[in-house]
N, C-alpha and C positions, 0 to 999 in steps of 0.2 A: 800451869795447866796446859796440856797439849790437846788440841781438838782434832778429831779424826772424823771423817765422813765416809761411809761405805754405802755404795748404791749399785743396783743392777741385779740381774738374776743370780741368785746364789748368795746374796749378802747375808740372809738368815742362816743358811747352811754354813757359811764361812765363820760367822761369829759363834755358832754352836760348836764348831770344830776347835776354835782357839780359846774357848772359855767353858766352864762347867755349867753355864747358865742355860735355861730353857728359853731361848729367844723366840721360838715359834709362838709361844703363848703370851708374849709381851704385847699388850695393846698399843694402838697408835697413840702417841703423845703420852706414853708411860715410860718410866725408866726403872732401872734396877742396878744394884751394886754387883760386881763380879770380880773375877781375877783372870788374867791372861796366863795360860799354862804352856810350859815347854812340851812339845809333842812326844818326846820319848820318855822322859822321866815323870812328867806330870807336875813338876815343880812350878812354883809361882814365879812369873816374870814380873808382874806388877798388878796393883789393883786398878779397877776401872769402873766407870759409870757408863751404862749403855742406854740410850733412849731411842725408841722407834718413832720415826717421823712419817713413815709411810710403809706400804707393803714390803718393799725391798730397799728401804732408805733408813740409815741409822746414823746417829750422832754419838760418838764415843769419846770420853775424856780420860786421859791418863795423866800421871804425875810428871810435871815439868822437870823434876830432879832426875828422872829416868829417861829423859827425852831420847838420847842417842840409842840406848838399849832398846826402848820400845819401838822407835822408828825402824831400826834394823830388824827387829822381831817381826813387825807387821809387813815389812817389805819381803822378807824371806817367806813368811807364811802365805802372803798373797800370791807370790810367784809359784809356790808349790801347789796352792789351791787351783790356780788357773791352769797349770800344767796337768794336774790330775783330773780335773773336772771338765776342762775345755770351756768353762764359762768366762764371760767377760765381766769381771767385777771391777769396779772403780774404787780406789782408796785415795783420799786426799787428806793431807795433814797440815796443820798450822798451829802456831803458838798464840796464846791469848795476847791481844794487842797487835798482832801482825795484820 
């Protein structure tokens, strides 16, 4: 399992951009299953679990077997989001046991 943490203004908007999930309606300390989607094709990158820890704070889990692909995906999507929106969103990643 690879653990990700997204925080800051725009975290909800970012996660709604990269998944088909309705993150805005997710209550604090609630979670849901979703998928990460390629921006152009809408194809599935990987499955994911998203938990809301606060208003703009999320804990996201992805498959360790897809670690390199998922980290590259999140890095690329975060940079595009920051450039397009001008928001300072923080994404941190770590493996279980790290």
